[in-house]
N, C-alpha and C positions, 0 to 999 in steps of 0.2 A: 321935763322937756317934751314938746309935742313932736312926735315922730311921723304921724300920719294925719291926714285930713279926711273928713267924711266924703269929700268929693274926689278922693283918689279912687282909681279903679281897683277892684279886688284883684284883678290879674297882675297889675303893677305891684301891688303890695306883696303878693306871694312871689313874684319874680325877684324882687329885691331882698325879701326875707323868706326863703323857701320853707324854713321850719314853721312859719306861721300857718302853713297849710293844715297843721294839726288842729288849730283852733277853728278854722273854717270848716273842716270836716266835722268836728264836734257839733258845730252850730248848723250843719247841713246847708251851708252857703256855697253855691256853685261858683268856684273861682277858675274853672277851666273853660267850659263852653260859655259860661256867663261872665267871663273875665273882663268884658268891656263895661259892665255895669259899675257905677260908683258904689262905694261902701254904703252910702245912704240908701241907694236904690235896692241893693241886694238885701240889706237888713229889713227894709220896708216890705219887700216881697216875702221874707221869712217871718214877719211879725216880731222882729227883734229891734230893740231900741238902739239906734246907731251910735249914740254917744256912749252908752254903756259898753257896747262891743268895742268901740274905739279905745276906751279906757283899758279894756282887757288886753287889747293888742299892745298898747303902749306899756302896760305893766309887765307883760310877758317879755317884751323886747328889752326893757330897761334892766331886767333881771336875768337875762340869758345871754351867753356869749354870741357875738355877731355871726359867727359861722362855725357851727359844730364840724369837727373834722370828718364826720360821716356824710356831709353834704357837699355838693359841688356848686361853686360860684358860676352859674350859667352865663352871666353877663361877661365873664372874663374869657370865655371860650370863643374861638373862631366859629363860624358857621359850620365848617367841616368837622371840627372837634365836637360841636354840639350835636350834630347828626350822628356822629360815631357813638357818642354817649347814649342818645335815644335808641339807636339800634342795639347797642350792647346791653343796655339795661331793660328797656321796655319792649322792644320788638322781640328780643330773645326770650323774654319772659312769656310773651303771648304765644310765640311759636311752640313753646313747651307746654304751657298751661291750658291753652284752649282745648287741645285734644283730651287732656286729662279731665277737665271739667265737663266736656261733652259726654264722655263715658259715664261719669258719675251722675249727671243730671238725668241721663237716659235710664240708668239703672234704678235710681231712686223713684222716678216717676212710674216705672214699670212695676216695682215692688209695692210702693205705698200709694199709688195714684187713686185707688178706690177709697182709701181712708182719708186722703187729703187731695181733693180735686184740683186745688190750686197748683199742685206739682206739675200737671200737664201744661198749664199756662207758663209756669216757670221754665219748663223744658223748651217749649216753643219759642219763647222770647230769647232764651240764651242761645239756642241753636241758630236762630236767625241772626242774632248779633255776632256769633262766632263766624258764620259764613261771610258776613259783611266785613268783619275785621280782617279776615284772611285775605280777601281781595284788596282791602284798603292798604294793608301792609305792603303788598306787592306794588301797588301804585306808587307808594312813597319810596320804596327801595329801588324800584326799577325806572321810575320816571321823574318824580319831583326832586328827590334828594340828589340824583346825579345832575339835574339842572342847576340846583343851588350850588353844588360843588363847582360846576363849570363857571357859574357866574362869579363866584368868589375867586377862583383861580386866575381868571383872565383880566387883562388891563382894560379891555373894551367890552361893550355889551354884546353878549352872544345873540345869535338869531335863533329863537325857539319856535318849534313847530306850532305851539299853541298861542303864539303872538307875544304874550307877556306872562311872566312867572306868576302873576296875580291870579290868572285863570285857574290853574290847577290848585293853587293855594285855597281859593274860595271853594272849590269842590271838596277839598279835604276838610275845610271848616264845616261845610254842610254835612258831611258824613260824620264829623265829630258830634254835631248837634243831634243827629239821629242816634248815635251811640249813647250820648248822654241821656236821651229820652228812654232808651232801653234799660240803662242802668237804673233810672228812677223807677221804672216798672218793676224791675227785679227787687229793688229795696221794698217797694210797696207790697208786692206779692208775698215776700218772705217775712213781712212784719219786722223790717229792719234786721233781717238775717237772724231772726230769733228761732231757735229750734223748739218744737213742741216737746212736751215731757216724754212722749213715747218714741221720739226719734231715735233711729238706730245710729251706729257709729258712722256709717257712710253718709247718712243724711246730715249729721252734724259736721262731718268733714266737708261736705259740699257747701254748706252755708258759710263755713269758715273760709273756704276757697273763694266763694263769691264775694265775700267782704274784702279779702285781700285783692281780688281782681278789680273791684270797684276803686279801691284806694290807688292801685297802680294806674288805672285808666285816668283817674283825675290828674295825677302827676304827669302822665304821658301827654294828655291833651293840653294841659297847662303849658308845658314846655314848648309845644309846637304852636299853639294859638297865640300865646302871650309873649313868647321870646323868639323862637325861630322864624316864624312866618313874618312878623312885622319887620324884623331885621333884614330878611331876604328882600322884601318889597322895597324897603328904604334903600338897600344897596343897589337894586336894579334902577331906581330912580336917579341915584347919583351917577350912574354910568350911562344914562340915556343921553 
């Protein structure tokens, strides 16, 4: 049974079957910032045969339960419930993890920077990304998310200071793209988060933390770019 088509967008595929994000991660196919690309386009960009990858997706889907209990059916949530989920899972993670990773990357660069000059670049990229994300989270929590909650709660279209909810959404998407580029730099600079043989425990823990951070960011951005934001814009149009 054909479950997907090569002209389906990768964001829609992961939206409908979140567990498939594992296969996209393994193939290093961007399903968050690049979620609007079709499967054919995304595979071509990564030098992957789209039909072969499509078969892999279908095989996995046909042999795996539709919704593992550990995952959330995002499309069944209201916008408010979805934002609560994003804040509880992803924003809370970043508020805790960013300061920890900042300390680790600074320490590792200071101790081993002479032996591995790339560590200084890794530190610079991560610290800049962390600062941007800290501001980004505040914009979402204090501006955009309250606007979406107001939009969903009312019977009529609210009057927003920015004119339309699409304006801050597009800004958040732009910042997501910048974060995605920084994540790609971190993966490249760390040789896919691979520790050199001489790496100390802190260095290895840093790389493990950066890998987990990348995976969480991919899920985080996917949920906003491919689920929350399109639904919010559609809702605004229906109330206009």
